N, C-alpha and C positions, 0 to 999 in steps of 0.2 A: 504493500500500500504506500502510495506517495505520502510524504509527511504533511502535505497540504492538500490532499485529495478532496477533503471535505469542504474546502473553501472554493469560492468562485475565482477562477484564475484568469489573469489577463492574457491577451495575445501579444505577439511581438509588435503589432501596430500601436499598442498602448504605451510603449516605451519610446520616447522621442529621441531623435538624433541629437548629439551634443558635439558638433565640430567646433573646437575651441577657436580656430582662426576666424570663424564667423561671429561667435557669441562671447569671446573672451573679454572684450571691453565692457559689455554689460555685466558680466560676472564680477569683474573687479569693482565696478561701481556698487553693485548690490552687496558685495562683501563689506565695503566701508559703511554703507547705509545700515546694514544689519548689525554692525558693531555698535553704532550709535544707539539703535533701539535696544539692543541687548544690554548695553551698559546702563541704560535707564532702568531696566528690570533688575539688574544686579545691584544697583545702588539702593533701591527702595525695598527689595525683598529680603526676608530673613535668610541668612546663609544656610544652605543645606550641604551635607557631606558630599564630597566628590564633585563640588560645583554644580549640583543639580538645580540650584536656584538661578543659574546663569542662562541656560540655553533657550531657544525658541522651539516651537512645535509645529509640525506639518498640519495643515487644515485642508478642507475641501476647496479652499480658494487661495491658499498661499501659506503664510507662516504667521504665528501669533506668539505674543509674550505669555498668554494666559493672564488671568486677573493679577494685577499688582496692587498691594495694599498701599493706601495713602490716607492716614488719619482714620476717620470712620467710614471711608468709602474705598472702592477699588476702581481701577481703570485698566484698560488693555489697549495695546497697539498691534495692528495687524498689517501685514503685507497682503493686499488683495491683488493677485496677479490675473484675476478674471476681469475686473473693472479698472485695474491699474490705478489704485488709490491706496493711501495709507490712512485708514480710519482710526481715530482715537475715541474710545467710548468710555464713559465712567458710570458707576452704579447710581449716581444721582440724576441721570438722564442727559447729561451734557455730551456733546459730540463735536468733533472737528475732523477734518481730513486734509491730507496733502495729496497732490497729484503725483503719481509715479510717472515721470517724464524726464527727458534729458535735462539734468541740472547738476551742478557741481556738488561735491560732498559738503563743501562749506555752506552752500545755500540750503541744502537739505538739513544740515545741523541747526542752522539758525531758525529755519521755518518750523522745525519740530519743537524746539525749545520754546519758541514764541507761542505756538499753539497750546502747549502744555501750560504755559504761564496764563494764557487766556482762560483756561479751565480751572485756574486756582491751584495748579500743581507746580511747585517750585522744586527743581532737581538740578544738581550740578554733577557732572561726570568727569572722569579723567579723560581729556579730549585727545588722546593719542591711541591709535590702533594697537591691538595686541597681536602677538604671534606672527608678525611679518617683519622682515628686515627693512631698515631705513624707512620707518613709518612717517607719514606726513600728518601733522595734527589736523583734526577735522576742520577747525575754523579757517585753516590755511589751504585746504586741499581744493585747488582748482584744476587738478590734473584729471581726476576721475569724475566723469559726468555723463557717461553714455547710458542710455536706457532704450533698448529696443523691445517693445512689448512681446513680440514673438519669441525672442530669445529668453526673456524672463519666464514666459510660460513653459518653455522647454525645460528650464531648470526645475520649475515647480512640478512639471509632469514627471520628471525623473525622481524627484523626492517623493511624490505621491506613490509611485510604484514601489520604490525601495522601502518606504515606510510600511506599506501593506505587508510585504514579505517578512520584514524584520519583526513586525509585531506578532506574526504567526510563530516565528522562531522564538521570540521572547516568551510566548505563552507556554512553551514546553519546559520551562525551568521553574522549579519551586523554591530555589534558594534566593538569596539577595540578588536582585537584578535591576538595572537602571530602566527608566523609561526609554523609548526611542526618541531621541532629542537632537536638535540641530545646534551644534556649537558654532557660534558666530566668529570666534577667534580663529580656529583652524578651518572654519567653513565646511563642516562635514556633518553628515547625519550619523549618529553613533548609538551603540547599544553595548552595555557591559554586563557580563555575568561575573559573580564573585564566588570563590570557593569557601569563604568564611574564615580563611586563615590570614594572618598578618603577612606583609611582604617586606623585603629589605628596603631601606631608604632609596628612593629614586635619585639619580644623579642630577636631575634638573637640566638646565641649559637650553630651554626652549626660548627663542628670541622674543624679547619683550613680554615675558610672562614670569612673574615672581616664582622662584624655586619653591617657596613654601606652598604655593597653590598646587604645583605639580606633585610635590611630595605627599600632600594630603590626598590628592586624587588617586595616587597609586600606593596608598598606605596598606592596601590589602591585595591579595592575589586576584588577578582578573584574567578573563578571556574576553577580548573586546573585538568588535567588528563595526563596519560602517561603510558609507558611500562618500567618496570625495570627488568633486566635479573637475578637478584639475586646476592648473595655473599656467602662467606663461612659461615657466621652466619645465614643467611636466604636464603637457597639455591633454594627455589622454585620461579621461575619467576612469576611476577604478572603484571596485569594492575591495576592502582590506580586512585583514584579521590578524591579530597578534595576541600575545600573552605577556603578562608581567607578573613575576619575573619570567623570562623566557626559559622554558624547561630545556634541558640538554636533549639534543636530537630533534628539536622542533623543526629546524630548517630542512631536515632530510625527511620529514614525515610525508607519507603518501596522502594527498588530499585530492579532492575532485571539485570541479570537472577538469578535463585535460588542459583547458586554457589557463588554469591557475598556475602561478609561479611565485618563487621566493624573491623578495626585494631585500638584498643583503644590507644595503645602506640604511634602510629603515627597520630592519629586523621584523618583517611581517610578510604574510602572504598577500598576493594581489590577484584580482580577477578583473580583466578589462570589462568595462561597462558594455562595450560594443559586443563582446562575446555573449553576454547575458541577453542583450537586445536581439541578437541574431539567432538565438537558440529556438528550437521548436517550442519549448515551454520555458520562457524566461523565468517564471516563478520557481520552477523546479531546479533550473540551473543555478540560480542564486541560493536557494535553500540548501542545495547540495554543498555549495561552498561554505556556507555558514556552519552547517552541521559537521562537515568533515574536518574543518580547521579547529572547531571547538573540541571535537572528540580527540584529535591529535594532542592538543594542548592539555586537556583534562586528564587523559590517560597517562601522558608522560609525567605530569605533575602529581599524579595519584589523587585526584579529586574523588570525593565520595559521590560518584555519579548516580549510584542506585538511589540515594536519598535526595539528590538535587535536581533530578530530571524526571518528567513524565515520560511514559513510553511514547515513541513516535506515533503520530496519527491523532485520533480523537483524544481530546483532553477529558478525563473522567469528570462527570458532574459531581457536585457536592452530594454527600450521602442523603441529605433531606430531599434533594431533587430526584433521586433515584427511587425513592420509596413510594 
């Protein structure tokens, strides 16, 4: 039985093309815009372990912060890639929106903070991008300002498909596991499973990210996976899978599908997005990658898989639902 046979699966046509040469400028602009929105969430939200209070989430229209607390009310900011707007809504009925259109990062930054001020929400963020070399402060960034609606929708479409499959994979784990969430710093959709054991201190060293954040994120053993849309230096989008700490023999492990390969520089397995998109069943192709890389990491590191994972296939109903 396929591990996701009971779910409605997508066809290859549902997975959009992502040619970086065409859409890379829009991607870079969205990366900076998402960092501004994400930093607002991070500044006002209670901190959660492993930075779970930081990311955005995939929706049926784009990306969202989810509700952010502010005094006795909440508000949320959404990227709506269907209508190409950035709506801001609060629990007291107020609403503003920004157009998603060609505009510099500097202009987006000022427009968003002004809109929040107009709603009685005062917030100050560290105005420098994280996790990229040679960052340009948001108020000074006139370099990034491309927004092509079709290209934004392609990114959203890839995230929607990846999010679906990763959520099915997440549901088969009964131990501690993260949400499927979009980290705006590294600009990737990620999911992390935990063994329950402590991990050795992480060396840190990620550009423009405090080492204390990285070390807390990897304070426990993990098997992690995700989707990364690429950048100018590595333009091919990939799915990835790694473990921390990396168990001995992981790089030589047998994983599937055949298109998967080991990235020595990053210490992780990778599967080209295009290989998933071109497969007869993209959902099964991706699920095979997620399951096989996790199994390799968990077995080599002696995870207690019997008590951490449901059997593949249908997840059992709670006892009271079966009676």
